[in-house]
N, C-alpha and C positions, 0 to 999 in steps of 0.2 A: 471579294478579291477578283480583279479582272484578269482576262487571259494573258495580258502582257506581264502581269506580276507573276503568274504561274510559270510563264516561259522564262522569266528571269531567274526564279528559284531553281528551275531545272538546270539551266546553264551553269549556275553557280555550283550546284552539287556535283555536276559532271566535271567541271573544271577542278574542284577540290579533290575529287577522286583521282583525276589524272596527275595532279601535283603530288599527292601523297603516295600513289602507287609507284611514282618514279623517284621518290626520295627514300633511299635505304640507309642514309647515314645518321638520321636524327635519332637521338635516344633521350629519354626522360627518366629521372631518378627520384626516388623517395629516399630521404636521408633519415636513418634511425641512429640515435645515440645509444651505444651499447654499454656505456658506463665509464666511470673514471679508471684510468690506467695506473695512476699513482707511481710513476717511475719510468726512467728511460729504458729499462729492460722489460717493460710491460707492453702488451699490445695484442691485438688479434692477429694470428699468424696464418690461419687457413680457413677455408670455407668449402663446404661440399655442395652438391646440387640440390640438397634439401634445405639450403640456407642455414645449416648448422655451422656455427663459428667456434673455433677453439683458439686458445692463446694462453697468455700469462697475465695475472693481475695481482698486485700487492694487497695483502690483507692488512688488518688493523695493526698487526705486530711488525709489519714491514717486510714480511716474507712473500716472495712470488709464489703464486699458486696456479696450477693448471685449471682452466675453466672451459666449460661448454655453454655457449649461448644459443638458445633457440626460443623463438616466439616470445621474445621480450624477457626471458628468465635466464639468469646466470647460475650455473651449477658448479660448485667446487668439486673437482675430480679426486681430491685427496693426494696422498704421497705414498712412498714406499717405506715409510717409517721415520723420515726426517721432516724438516720444516718446509722444504722448497720443492716445487715442481713446475714444469712448463710444458704445454702441449704445442706440438709443431705441425701435426698433420691429422687429417680426418678423411676417410673415404665415404662413399655413398651409403654404406651400411651403418655408418655412425661409429665405426671403430676409430679410436683416437690413439696417437702415438706421441711420445716426447721423452723427457728425461725427468727424473725425480731423485731427491736425496734419499739415501737408504739408511741414514742414521744422523746423529748430532753433527757430524763433520760435514759441512756443506759441500766439500770437494768430493765426497763419496756419493756418487750418483750412478744410476743405471737407466738404460732405456726401459720404457714401459709401453704396454698395450692396455688400453682401457676399453672395456666393452661390457654392456649389460650391468653397469653399476659397479664393476670390479676392476681394480688396477693390478696388472700382472707384471712382475719383474722379468725382463727379457734376458737378463744376464749380460755377459760381455765375452770378448775373445780371450779372456784370461788375464787381462791387465787391470788398470785402474779405471774402471767404470766405462760407461757407454752412453750414447744419446741417439734416439731415433728421430729422424727428420721427416719421413714421409711414408705413407702407406697407400698402396693401390687398391683397386676394387677386388682383385682376387685375394687380398689380405697379405701380400708380400711387403715386408718392411725394410727400409734402408736407413743408414745412419753412419755414426762414427764410434769407434771403440778404441780405448787404450792408446792415447797419443797419436791420433790421426791414422787409424786403420779403418778404411771404409768397409762396411759390412752389408750383406744381404741376408735377410732371415726369411726362410721358406719352410713351411711345415714344421715349425718349432726348432729348426736348426739354424744357427748363425754362422755364416761363412765369410771368410776374409776375401775381399776383392783385390785383384791384381792392381799394381800401380804402373805408372809410365816408366819410371827410372829407378824403381826400388825404394822410393822415399815414402812420404806420408800421402794420405788421400782421405777425402770425405765424400760420401754419397748424399746428395741433397734432395733428389727427386726421382720418382719411378713412375712410369706409365703402365697401363694395363697389359702391355705386351712384355713387360719386364725390362725394357730399356731404362738405363739409369744415368742420370746427369749429376756431375759433381766437379771435383778438381783433384789433381794429383801433382806431386812435385816432379820436375824434370831434371836433367843432368846438372844444370847450373844452380839447383836448389830453389828456384822460383816455382810458383804454382801455375798450372795451366788448366783451363776448363777441360773436362774429360767426359767421354761417353762410353759406358759399358754396354755391350750388346752381345748376348749369347756367350758370355764369359770373356770376351776380348775387350781390351780397353783401348780407346782411341784418343789421341791428342787433338783437341779442337783448335789449338793455336790461340793467337791474340789478334787484336786490331792494330798490331805494329808495336805495341809496348811490351813491358816486361812481365805483366801478370794478367791472369784472367781466372774466372770461376764460373761454373754453371749452377743455377739455382733450381731450375724446373725443366720439365719436358712434357709435351702433350702427347696425345695418342697417335699423332702423325709423325712423331719422332723429331719435332721441331724443338730446339733447345733455347732457353732464355737464360741470360746471365749478364755478367759485367766484365769489361776488359779495359786495360789501359791502352790508349792509342799512341801514335808516334810522338806526341807531346807529353806522354805520361799522364794525360787526363783520363779519368774514368768515364766510360761510355757503356750504356746499356746495349746489348746485342741480342739478335737471334741467329741461330746457326741451323742451316738446313742444306742438305745435298752437298756437303763439303764446303759451304761458303758461310762466313761470318759477316753479318750485316750490322753496321753501326746505326742505332736507332736515333741518334742525335741527342740534343738537349735544348733547353730554352734560351739560355744566355751565354752559350759557349763555355759553360762550366762543366759540372760532373753530372752523370746520370747512372742509375743502377736499376736493372730489371730484377723483379722479385718472382714473378709468376706469369704463366701463359696458359690460356685455355684452349679447348679443341678448335675454336674458330680462329685461333692465331692472334687473339687480343692479348696484349702485354701490359702489365701494370708495374709500377715501381716509383722511384723518386728521381727528380731532376731539379737541380739547383734549389733544393729545399722544399720542393712542392711535389705532391702526388701527381702521377701522370697516368694516362691511358694512351697506349699506342695502337693505332688501327690502320692497316693498309698504307703504311708509309707516313702517317701523320701522328704527331705527338700532341695530345690535348692536356692542358693544365686543368686538373680537376678543381683547383681552387677558384677557377674563373666561372664555374657553373653558376647559373642564376639560382639554382636550388641551394647552393652552398651559402650564399649571402642571405637569401630569404629565410633560411632556417637559423640564422644567427651564428654560423661558424666563422671564426676568424681565419682559419687556414686548415687545409689538409696537408699534413707534413709528409705522409708516405702512404702508398697503396701497397699492401702486403700480399694480397691474394685475390683471385678472380675465379668464379665458377663458370660452367658452360652456358649459363643463362646471361652472363655478363654482370652479375652482382659482384660488387667490389667491397673489400674490407680494408681498413687501415686505421690510422690515428691522426689526431690533429688537435686544434684548440677551438673551443667554443666558450665564449664569455670568459676568456682568460684561463680556462681549465683544460688540462690534458685529458682527452677522452678518445674512446674508440668509436668507430662509425661503420655502418654498412650502407652502401649505396645500392638500392634495389631497383632494378629496371622496371619501369612502369609500362605495361603493354599498351601500345597504340591500337586504336580501332583498325581492324584489318581492311584492306582495300575492298573486300567483298561487302563489308558493312556500308561503306560509302557508295558502292555501286547499287546496293539495294535501296538506299535512301534516294539515290538519283532516279532509279527506275520508278519508285513510288511517286516521286515528284512529277515525272513525266506522265504517269498514268493519271495523276490528279489533274494535271494541266489538260490532258485530252478529255477527261470527264467533264471538267468545267466548260471546256469549249463546246462539247456536245450539248450540254444543258443550255448554254447561251444560244446556240443555233435553234434548239427546240423552242425557246421562248420567243425568238424572233421569227419563228415559222419558216426557217430556211433549211 
């Protein structure tokens, strides 16, 4: 190989390094089929930072069952004595929360906490059942009890959360600081997104329409949810520092935000397609090259995202309703490309020295 070739290799590697180190937006995914969902009320609903996924899946008898997926294996988490259960949240310790039937009557259900192979009944606020929606890393649980009473459970005790105007409420998400996102009814009987912080509840308003709700909150206190706008169309939003931002949609239709991670990435559904929103741009996950290459017809919804950017949801592949996980594939770091470039440069200089020695110069 002549010196000119080595010089070309060196320049190419250094150029490649410069282009990659300056590109922070590219992301590549591996798609994993996590199984048939078998019904519109089935799906993967949450994922933690260990890539454990929980949700609901119908069994052979047609009953929804709470599941835990990890490393390619699905585990049935059982019930509280009935036939039905669904898991809604999981923290980084692998503690799972949701709701499960307590007997033959499918309307009799209570919130549960599953850990170390055992499902615990969390009880209710004294009414007709309860449902747990989320659990943070300290192990605090939130949800809904007895006809729209939002609750917080700490140290084994379930407490009723205040409402905006004395009506109903639901708590949907809780961060590690104990801030809670959900919704509460206001004076006219409609529901508004709400934030509970240190016992006080705050009305987050709407995007100009009649309704809104909040589904998730990250550790920076940024809330993600959905609101009607002035045209009464649904729009995904984030709320931070007192301002609610419309995240847009694809075809001027409807969009709904389901989850937000600590990097501020939001996932949800827009015009029937799963989306990822990042720094002001909404991306259609159905248009990923990886989606079509893996034989998926569509990604209908993205339901959760962890701090690594891994996304879960559901869609159709080969005409069948399935759950999926999009796992972020790490790119080689800029340091790797810099090392390759340096080695190429050293190789070029070595070859040049050898050529000079042969020529006697």
